[in-house]
Structure formats: C-alpha cells, structure tokens
N, C-alpha and C positions, 0 to 999 in steps of 0.2 A: 505493497498501501503506499503511495508518495502522500509527504508526510505537504500542511499546505499552512502558510503564515498564516496570524490571527488577519493583516490586508486580505492574503485571502479569500480570509474565513467571509469578511466586509464588504465584499468583493457581491455575491451572497444574498439575493434581498430574497430571506422570509416574513409574510406573512398573510395575517388572523382576516380572513374572510366568515362572511358565513352561505350561504347555499340557499339562490330565494327560488332557482328552476334548473328543473331534472331527466331528462327525459333522455326516455329511449333512444343508442343508436343499432338498429338492428344493420345497418347498411360499412359497418365496418369489421374486417378482420378478422375482429376477435368479439368476443359480445362486449360494448363499452356503454358509458353513458351517461350521454352530453351535458355541464355544469356552466347554470350562472350561477357570476356571484359579483357579491356588493366585497369590495373592499377600506368605507368608505367613504369616504369625502374626498378627499387626494388621491387618490386610486382608480374608488368608484366601478362600475363594474367591467368585470374580469370569463374567458369562455373558458373552458376546457372542456374533453372530451380523455375520459381516463375507466379502466379495465377497474372494474368494482361490481359487477351482476352477484357475481360466488353469496358478497356476504349485504351487500345492501340495493337494494330499488331500486327505484325513481322519486317514489310518494314516501321513502324514509326518510332522506338528505335532506328535503329540506327546509331551512333552516338550523345546521346544521354546521357549527360553528370547525372552521377549517386551514389547514395551516399549506400557503402555496409558495413556491419560487415564481411572482412577479418579473424579473427580471430580465427572462429569457426572451428571447429569439421569439416573435410566434410559430407554430407551425399548422402546418394543412396535417388533417389526419379527414383521409376518403375528399369527402364534398364542408370537414364544417372545420372552422380554424382554431387553432386551441393556443389560447392566450398568455397562461399560465400554468402550471406543473405542479395539481396537488401530493399531495406527497401520503405515503401511507407505509407499514413496512408491513411483511408476508408473516403467515402469522405457518404454522404449522405442515399447509398443501402448496408451497407457498402466491395465495390467492394474498392480496389484496385488503392491510386492513388500517384504515382511516388515523393519521396524525391528527389530533386537536391537542387543547388548552382543556386543563380541567377543569376552571372556572370559566367566567360573561366576563369577558373582559374588549377592551372598542374595538370596531373593523379597527385593519389595516393597519395594527398595531407591530411593527419590525423584531421582528426572537433576534434574540443578542442571549 
C-alpha cells in the first residue's frame, strides 16, 4: 500500500449528503440505484449511480445521510452522469454497506 501525506488526504473532499431521491437503474451493467443527494447550500444537489441493491431499495434510501467524495470528475455510467462517489465498505459477501455519520450532522460537512 502506498503511503499518503496529510496534504494528499486533504485533497480528497468527503462530505455529508442526504439522499432526496432514489430510482432503480435497470440499464446499468450490474444492478444499481440512481441517487440524488443534497450536500447543503455550498454544493447543492449532486447525483450518483451506486451498486447498492443487495442491502437497499430506493425506498429505504430516501432521507439517509451518507458520505461521498465530491471532488472527483463526473463519470458517465451508461446514460447517467455520476457526479460524486458514494462511500461504502464490503460486507462478508463483498456487497456494499454505506458509510454514514452516527449523529444528525449538517449537510455538506467535510470529513476530517
């Protein structure tokens, strides 16, 4: 594993967002869900496609606070433009489990 400097870490902008809308994405190569998230007044709404179908449905995601990298360049996922990278960790079968703050924190808050 390559070591990073603290300055390298500071270049990755990870923020708190809240999922405001979620839809199935059946056109994706692997089962996925389209997400729209509010990152507060500074960043506003951003969207992403995420392979979350094992543990989540669109209905269970609405209102959930998540962590996402907001300063990667947008990436075309099929016909959908993904603007942020929603963060998660693998469970015992390598399926995504979302990362989230333990408490109700302000939208747009930057991880440190």
